[in-house]
ZAMARGU-4260 file (C-alpha; in steps of 0.2 Angstrom, whole numbers, plus 5000, padded with zeros to 4 digits):
<rodrens>
0) 4619/4840/5063 | 4620/4822/5063 | 4634/4813/5072 | 4643/4806/5057 | 4646/4825/5047
5) 4652/4833/5064 | 4667/4818/5065 | 4672/4819/5048 | 4672/4838/5054 | 4683/4836/5067
10) 4692/4823/5060 | 4698/4835/5045 | 4702/4848/5056 | 4713/4837/5067 | 4721/4833/5051
15) 4726/4850/5048 | 4733/4852/5065 | 4742/4838/5064 | 4750/4842/5048 | 4755/4859/5052
20) 4762/4855/5067 | 4773/4839/5058 | 4777/4853/5047 | 4783/4865/5058 | 4794/4851/5069
25) 4800/4846/5054 | 4807/4862/5051 | 4814/4864/5069 | 4824/4847/5066 | 4830/4856/5051
30) 4836/4872/5061 | 4842/4863/5076 | 4852/4847/5066 | 4855/4850/5047 | 4855/4870/5046
35) 4864/4872/5066 | 4881/4876/5059 | 4873/4888/5045 | 4864/4898/5057 | 4876/4899/5070
40) 4890/4905/5058 | 4877/4918/5054 | 4874/4924/5073 | 4892/4925/5075 | 4894/4936/5060
45) 4881/4947/5066 | 4887/4948/5084 | 4904/4947/5081 | 4922/4955/5076 | 4938/4952/5077
50) 4951/4964/5076 | 4968/4960/5070 | 4983/4966/5079 | 4998/4968/5070 | 5015/4961/5076
55) 5026/4975/5079 | 5038/4971/5064 | 5058/4967/5071 | 5070/4980/5067 | 5087/4979/5057
60) 5101/4988/5066 | 5121/4991/5062 | 5134/4981/5071 | 5135/4996/5081 | 5115/4992/5085
65) 5110/5011/5078 | 5092/5009/5068 | 5090/5005/5051 | 5075/5002/5047 | 5059/5000/5064
70) 5040/5000/5062 | 5029/5013/5068 | 5010/5007/5073 | 4997/5016/5060 | 4980/5016/5059
75) 4967/5015/5043 | 4948/5020/5047 | 4937/5011/5035 | 4918/5016/5035 | 4907/4999/5037
80) 4891/5004/5027 | 4881/4990/5034 | 4882/4998/5050 | 4884/5016/5044 | 4868/5016/5034
85) 4857/5003/5047 | 4843/5015/5056 | 4843/5006/5070 | 4862/5008/5076 | 4860/5024/5066
90) 4847/5032/5079 | 4859/5029/5095 | 4871/5043/5087 | 4856/5055/5082 | 4852/5050/5102
95) 4865/5056/5111 | 4870/5073/5100 | 4850/5076/5106 | 4852/5070/5125 | 4869/5078/5127
100) 4863/5095/5123 | 4849/5092/5137 | 4849/5103/5154 | 4859/5094/5167 | 4868/5082/5156
105) 4885/5084/5164 | 4878/5081/5181 | 4871/5061/5179 | 4883/5046/5179 | 4889/5036/5164
110) 4873/5022/5169 | 4858/5034/5168 | 4866/5044/5152 | 4864/5025/5144 | 4849/5025/5150
115) 4842/5045/5144 | 4849/5038/5126 | 4839/5021/5126 | 4825/5031/5128 | 4829/5044/5115
120) 4834/5032/5103 | 4818/5022/5104 | 4807/5041/5102 | 4817/5042/5086 | 4815/5027/5079
125) 4794/5029/5081 | 4795/5046/5074 | 4808/5048/5060 | 4808/5037/5045 | 4824/5025/5043
130) 4830/5036/5027 | 4831/5053/5038 | 4839/5043/5052 | 4854/5037/5042 | 4855/5054/5033
135) 4855/5065/5050 | 4865/5053/5056 | 4881/5055/5042 | 4880/5073/5043 | 4883/5071/5059
140) 4894/5059/5059 | 4903/5070/5047 | 4902/5084/5055 | 4912/5079/5069 | 4924/5066/5059
145) 4932/5080/5044 | 4941/5091/5053 | 4952/5076/5062 | 4955/5067/5047 | 4960/5082/5040
150) 4947/5084/5025 | 4933/5095/5020 | 4916/5088/5025 | 4912/5088/5005 | 4928/5077/5002
155) 4922/5064/5014 | 4905/5063/5012 | 4912/5061/4994 | 4922/5046/4998 | 4908/5036/5008
160) 4893/5040/4996 | 4903/5037/4979 | 4911/5023/4986 | 4905/5006/4978 | 4909/4993/4992
165) 4901/4991/5009 | 4920/4994/5017 | 4930/5008/5014 | 4944/5014/5020 | 4944/5033/5020
170) 4960/5036/5028 | 4974/5026/5028 | 4994/5028/5041 | 4986/5037/5052 | 4997/5040/5066
175) 4994/5033/5084 | 4990/5049/5092 | 4979/5055/5079 | 4970/5038/5077 | 4969/5038/5095
180) 4959/5055/5096 | 4949/5049/5082 | 4944/5034/5093 | 4937/5043/5107 | 4927/5055/5098
185) 4920/5038/5090 | 4916/5032/5106 | 4910/5045/5115 | 4897/5053/5101 | 4889/5037/5098
190) 4894/5039/5081 | 4892/5022/5071 | 4902/5013/5055 | 4917/5019/5059 | 4931/5005/5062
195) 4949/5007/5065 | 4961/4994/5057 | 4979/4995/5066 | 4992/4991/5056 | 5012/4994/5056
200) 5020/5005/5042 | 5040/5005/5040 | 5052/5017/5043 | 5070/5018/5035 | 5080/5030/5046
205) 5096/5033/5033 | 5082/5031/5017 | 5096/5033/5005 | 5111/5024/5012 | 5113/5003/5009
210) 5097/5003/5000 | 5099/4987/4989 | 5104/4977/5007 | 5092/4984/5017 | 5077/4981/5007
215) 5059/4988/5008 | 5043/4979/5015 | 5025/4980/5004 | 5008/4977/5009 | 4995/4961/5007
220) 4977/4964/5005 | 4970/4946/5013 | 4950/4943/5013 | 4940/4944/5029 | 4923/4941/5032
225) 4909/4953/5025 | 4920/4958/5012 | 4932/4967/5021 | 4951/4969/5016 | 4964/4968/5030
230) 4984/4972/5023 | 4999/4962/5029 | 5018/4969/5029 | 5031/4957/5022 | 5049/4958/5016
235) 5047/4963/4997 | 5068/4965/4992 | 5085/4965/5003 | 5086/4960/5020 | 5068/4963/5024
240) 5063/4948/5012 | 5078/4936/5015 | 5076/4935/5034 | 5057/4938/5034 | 5050/4923/5045
245) 5061/4929/5058 | 5057/4948/5058 | 5039/4946/5054 | 5034/4939/5071 | 5017/4934/5075
250) 5000/4944/5071 | 4986/4946/5087 | 4968/4946/5088 | 4954/4952/5098 | 4936/4946/5098
255) 4922/4961/5099 | 4905/4955/5102 | 4888/4963/5100 | 4874/4962/5109 | 4853/4963/5102
260) 4855/4982/5101 | 4873/4984/5088 | 4883/4989/5104 | 4900/4985/5107 | 4902/4974/5125
265) 4917/4968/5131 | 4924/4949/5125 | 4927/4936/5139 | 4943/4931/5144 | 4947/4920/5129
270) 4944/4933/5117 | 4962/4939/5117 | 4978/4932/5107 | 4992/4944/5108 | 5003/4949/5095
275) 5021/4942/5096 | 5034/4955/5089 | 5049/4950/5075 | 5065/4946/5082 | 5078/4959/5078
280) 5090/4958/5065 | 5110/4963/5068 | 5119/4965/5052 | 5139/4965/5050 | 5136/4984/5042
285) 5145/4997/5050 | 5134/5014/5046 | 5149/5022/5049 | 5161/5014/5035 | 5144/5017/5023
290) 5143/5031/5023 | 5160/5036/5017 | 5159/5019/5004 | 5142/5030/4998 | 5151/5051/4996
295) 5165/5042/4986 | 5155/5030/4975 | 5145/5045/4972 | 5161/5056/4968 | 5169/5043/4959
300) 5153/5042/4947 | 5151/5060/4946 | 5169/5065/4940 | 5170/5049/4929 | 5152/5050/4920
305) 5147/5035/4925 | 5129/5031/4932 | 5133/5011/4937 | 5144/5005/4949 | 5146/4997/4968
310) 5160/4997/4981 | 5161/4985/4994 | 5171/4981/5009 | 5173/4967/5020 | 5183/4960/5035
315) 5195/4945/5028 | 5196/4938/5047 | 5178/4935/5048 | 5169/4937/5031 | 5158/4951/5037
320) 5152/4964/5024 | 5155/4979/5030 | 5150/4994/5019 | 5141/4986/5003 | 5133/5000/4989
325) 5127/5001/4974 | 5121/5013/4961 | 5109/5018/4954 | 5099/5018/4970 | 5084/5025/4977
330) 5076/5032/4993 | 5067/5018/5002 | 5054/5028/5011 | 5048/5035/4995 | 5053/5019/4981
335) 5053/5034/4967 | 5058/5025/4952 | 5062/5008/4959 | 5060/4996/4943 | 5077/5007/4934
340) 5083/5008/4950 | 5082/4991/4961 | 5097/4982/4952 | 5109/4979/4966 | 5123/4979/4954
345) 5135/4972/4970 | 5126/4956/4969 | 5119/4955/4953 | 5129/4961/4940 | 5139/4950/4929
350) 5155/4958/4923 | 5173/4951/4914 | 5184/4957/4927 | 5199/4959/4917 | 5216/4958/4927
355) 5209/4959/4944 | 5208/4940/4941 | 5227/4937/4937 | 5226/4929/4957 | 5221/4914/4952
360) 5234/4910/4938 | 5249/4918/4951 | 5239/4912/4968 | 5237/4893/4958 | 5257/4892/4953
365) 5261/4898/4971 | 5252/4888/4980 | 5260/4873/4970 | 5277/4875/4973 | 5276/4878/4953
370) 5283/4898/4955 | 5289/4909/4968 | 5288/4928/4968 | 5304/4927/4960 | 5302/4918/4946
375) 5303/4923/4930 | 5294/4920/4913 | 5296/4928/4897 | 5282/4941/4887 | 5285/4943/4870
380) 5288/4959/4869 | 5270/4961/4868 | 5262/4948/4859 | 5261/4929/4860 | 5255/4919/4847
385) 5254/4901/4844 | 5240/4894/4832 | 5225/4903/4835 | 5230/4908/4853 | 5235/4928/4853
390) 5238/4936/4869 | 5242/4953/4868 | 5249/4965/4883 | 5245/4983/4882 | 5264/4989/4884
395) 5279/4976/4876 | 5289/4967/4891 | 5303/4952/4891 | 5308/4943/4906 | 5296/4948/4920
400) 5294/4938/4938 | 5278/4934/4944 | 5278/4950/4955 | 5280/4959/4942 | 5267/4950/4931
405) 5254/4957/4944 | 5263/4975/4946 | 5264/4977/4927 | 5249/4969/4925 | 5255/4957/4911
410) 5242/4946/4903 | 5256/4936/4893 | 5263/4932/4911 | 5246/4927/4918 | 5245/4916/4905
415) 5262/4908/4906 | 5256/4903/4924 | 5241/4898/4918 | 5250/4887/4906 | 5261/4881/4921
420) 5244/4876/4931 | 5235/4866/4917 | 5217/4871/4912 | 5212/4860/4924 | 5221/4864/4937
425) 5217/4882/4935 | 5200/4878/4933 | 5198/4869/4950 | 5206/4884/4958 | 5194/4895/4950
430) 5182/4883/4958 | 5190/4884/4974 | 5189/4904/4974 | 5172/4902/4974 | 5169/4908/4954
435) 5156/4904/4944 | 5142/4900/4960 | 5133/4910/4971 | 5143/4915/4985 | 5127/4910/4997
440) 5126/4929/5006 | 5109/4933/5014 | 5103/4942/5003 | 5089/4939/4986 | 5093/4939/4968
445) 5111/4935/4969 | 5119/4930/4951 | 5131/4915/4952 | 5141/4921/4938 | 5148/4910/4924
450) 5164/4901/4927 | 5167/4885/4917 | 5181/4877/4909 | 5174/4874/4891 | 5190/4863/4883
455) 5193/4876/4873 | 5211/4881/4873 | 5208/4901/4866 | 5194/4903/4882 | 5209/4894/4893
460) 5219/4907/4887 | 5208/4922/4887 | 5202/4916/4906 | 5219/4917/4914 | 5217/4936/4911
465) 5199/4939/4916 | 5189/4938/4899 | 5177/4923/4891 | 5170/4920/4911 | 5160/4931/4921
470) 5158/4936/4940 | 5150/4947/4951 | 5159/4961/4963 | 5154/4951/4977 | 5162/4936/4973
475) 5179/4948/4968 | 5179/4955/4986 | 5178/4938/4993 | 5192/4932/4983 | 5203/4944/4989
480) 5198/4943/5006 | 5205/4925/5005 | 5221/4934/5001 | 5217/4948/5013 | 5218/4934/5026
485) 5224/4916/5030 | 5220/4907/5011 | 5201/4904/5016 | 5186/4908/5006 | 5174/4914/5018
490) 5156/4915/5015 | 5151/4932/5014 | 5142/4936/5032 | 5128/4952/5031 | 5120/4943/5046
495) 5128/4945/5062 | 5114/4941/5074 | 5096/4939/5078 | 5091/4949/5095 | 5073/4949/5107
500) 5068/4968/5112 | 5073/4965/5128 | 5091/4963/5120 | 5094/4944/5123 | 5101/4937/5107
505) 5092/4923/5101 | 5105/4916/5087 | 5118/4920/5081 | 5125/4918/5062 | 5144/4911/5064
510) 5160/4912/5051 | 5158/4899/5038 | 5173/4893/5028 | 5168/4887/5010 | 5184/4881/5004
515) 5204/4882/5010 | 5212/4891/4993 | 5229/4896/4999 | 5242/4889/5012 | 5244/4904/5025
520) 5260/4906/5020 | 5255/4909/5002 | 5243/4922/5006 | 5253/4930/5013 | 5268/4930/4998
525) 5254/4935/4986 | 5248/4950/5000 | 5269/4957/4995 | 5268/4954/4979 | 5252/4965/4976
530) 5258/4978/4989 | 5272/4982/4975 | 5255/4987/4964 | 5254/5002/4972 | 5272/5007/4974
535) 5281/5018/4961 | 5280/5006/4944 | 5265/4997/4946 | 5247/5000/4941 | 5242/5007/4956
540) 5250/5021/4961 | 5233/5032/4965 | 5228/5019/4978 | 5241/5023/4989 | 5238/5029/5008
545) 5247/5039/5016 | 5255/5032/5033 | 5251/5015/5026 | 5256/5000/5014 | 5241/4995/5002
550) 5240/4977/4992 | 5230/4976/4976 | 5226/4974/4959 | 5217/4987/4944 | 5206/4978/4933
555) 5200/4988/4913 | 5191/4976/4902 | 5181/4979/4887 | 5163/4979/4888 | 5154/4963/4878
560) 5142/4967/4865 | 5124/4964/4873 | 5117/4963/4855 | 5130/4953/4847 | 5148/4945/4844
565) 5164/4956/4851 | 5166/4970/4862 | 5159/4987/4860 | 5172/4998/4854 | 5175/5014/4867
570) 5165/5005/4884 | 5176/4997/4900 | 5173/4989/4916 | 5184/4997/4926 | 5190/4991/4945
575) 5204/4989/4961 | 5201/4976/4970 | 5213/4980/4987 | 5218/4978/5006 | 5224/4988/5020
580) 5236/4989/5029 | 5244/4975/5017 | 5254/4966/5029 | 5237/4964/5041 | 5220/4971/5032
585) 5210/4977/5045 | 5198/4978/5028 | 5195/4971/5010 | 5188/4982/4997 | 5183/4983/4980
590) 5177/4998/4968 | 5170/4994/4952 | 5162/5007/4939 | 5153/5005/4925 | 5157/5010/4908
595) 5163/5029/4913 | 5162/5041/4899 | 5175/5054/4905 | 5189/5061/4893 | 5198/5068/4908
600) 5207/5054/4910 | 5212/5036/4900 | 5199/5025/4906 | 5208/5011/4915 | 5206/5003/4935
605) 5222/5012/4939 | 5215/5029/4936 | 5198/5029/4939 | 5195/5015/4953 | 5211/5014/4960
610) 5210/5034/4965 | 5191/5030/4973 | 5199/5016/4983 | 5214/5027/4988 | 5201/5040/4998
615) 5189/5026/5002 | 5205/5018/5010 | 5211/5035/5020 | 5195/5038/5027 | 5192/5021/5032
620) 5209/5020/5044 | 5204/5036/5052 | 5186/5030/5055 | 5191/5015/5060 | 5208/5021/5071
625) 5221/5009/5060 | 5238/5016/5069 | 5249/5018/5056 | 5262/5006/5045 | 5273/5016/5034
630) 5282/5033/5038 | 5273/5047/5035 | 5276/5058/5023 | 5286/5074/5029 | 5271/5087/5029
635) 5261/5076/5034 | 5274/5070/5049 | 5273/5089/5054 | 5254/5092/5054 | 5252/5078/5066
640) 5266/5083/5080
</rodrens>
């Protein structure tokens, strides 16, 4: 072999080594520098698991701290097919099954048991095929977990094998004690591929009371790593929705690490973020009054054959909503027919109020000093007609005082007083009373109604007695609270305070004054006038409550034809708005019944809504322990001696 040939071969060999090492060096540089983040993320996913720790959603309680909505910790069991079908992991379960049946197993300590399982796992991996290991482990896991999950073995197997995804929920909303037993079974028996996701289930203690007001929650799914999903509870309706930012709290998390063999090892001190519970929301509702209102509303609707209506009770001193019921409604826990029955009549329905609206004209002229309760107007014996303006009355009246206009509910009289105000001041007062805009109550979906000065004289004439405009029941309740209080329009208050779990009050919601509608003395005069509406000769004698002076006003309005112009020939919205006791009202209430179909009575506010208010008023007065203000009828007085 000549020297030159040997040198050439050595050169080629060295060149090959240099090229190979250069390629390896380049690849090493790429891994360490260029692709470092990608491989680090892949490693993190392989060896780290993050478990969400859901925050306990705050409770909703009434004014007496009675729970209305609370959260229950639950768990969902998932199958992670990546782990369930990994023979290296599945062999742990089979190794435990084999080891736990050996003699002396119960006499050795945990460290010795783990060593024995590791040895048997190696034997199983050597002697069994991967498919056999996975199949045996699946049967082993199903045999242990099916019964605690409340399933037959075939059912659990089908759920796992027939699902397409890699992350499969097999049991949802398990109570905490059941989930704890399942976790213990999984850990004790070294079962692989079954994971638990903590969550919160909302529970309503009185699911048929104040349903539209309290509202409900729903679940949203959020994507996690490796195709997994997590659910989060959010408010969907009512207080649950409007107070979401306070009720929700903040979720936490716990990070689990796995070793090279796939076993879970404890995380370090920085791998835990504790959840922060939501705040409790205290409402102004009194659930004792709420129960009374719901019962009487249901009875009224059944007796007079109506499907829709509402009752609202308010405190005129601070604007607190003491009770609010709407129909139709639904069960908060089951939520069947929610699409059809989820409409909150109290704040979303708009209707022509009829005669309950006559307080705008009469209150306006009193406040402006243009009239007194004894000022008289001529009511034209039942029909006022000038040009294209025609105002009818349901009975022919001659001269009526302002007080008499309210007692007899004269449309013509109300129009005459509205004329004294003039259209501009009349609509200015309507705005002060809060009509034509949302009240701002902390509930979702509120309507604002429609009240506007069109400049049309006919519209103005009709607006004076409650037509050619739309209001909501809550607007009307707040308007009568102006009369029941000191003349101020108050923003209806449904949330009283935010309270931490330890009882600390974090925030209160003070009374808010929207406008000064009437002078306090005028409000008292208007109360005195409205008190005569419930006495003999008035339109609301059936609203009277023995032992108390009741003030209020009836309303009867034809229903507008939704499919065309004009009004439906035989459909009415009937209402009564009132307060008790009239001298110093403890509460103001409104009853609105939509389209009663009964033939038992003439369909007026005084024959349908007024008696419902009377029954509610009597029960509410007893519940609130309001001292009688008037002499009781003799039989009642004797019975109370």
